Phi, psi and omega in degrees: 000133180272146173265137180262007173090356181281341180298309179300323182292319178298320180293322180294318174297316181294317177296327178285326182275344188307315184302337182259007183267030178244122181288129180098349186285333184055204178264019180271000184290128181226168176277162183294153177092177182240167178285138179297148178293135176230112177294168181282137174227158175268117179262137176283328184210135176270137180275150178297140179304136177279336186204166175239338181213163178299331189281350174273355181262145181289153173048231185273355188297147181251152176275109191225152169294133178248185183306309184233035180167193178242127187224166170276115182237157174291126181290157176256150183287145180252152179242058177272168177306146181292318185241103182276155179292163181098169176248152173290142175295156181293139177253129180244116182095168178214139186283164179269355181295134173282135179047067175295149186285142173268132176260004170197163176240329181225163178299328181297341178276352186260145183286146173054230186265005180294146183246151174274108188234154175294126174256191177294322180231077178096177182271150176205163179276128182219164175287127182286161178264135184297140182303326180278353186231141178262004181267132172230191171294142177246159180281141178296000000 
């Protein structure tokens, strides 16, 4: 049987869409860690943004405010509680990627109240669903 070359493209598309494939995650899904602190500076010129979300940045890098613009930067470790309240949203489907990348391992790696939850392709930081409610944000 001949391969027509669509398999690698399909896997790439699935891997790219994976962060948004969690019901209830909304658009708050981010990679683990926090943005590094950047003190205030006076900029003569602001640079065009390098990204608009974490998912436009390679590997573990986060889309963060930098001195004179928004750039993909290496995250800093956060020291939040390991087990945050709430439940992980339901995941529908599973990607076909072998060994999908995890963008976090524990809740403590996620900013604010975000939890490290299983997504369609690996773990990522998402908004938890309230423990008393099975309703989260839904996709339009």
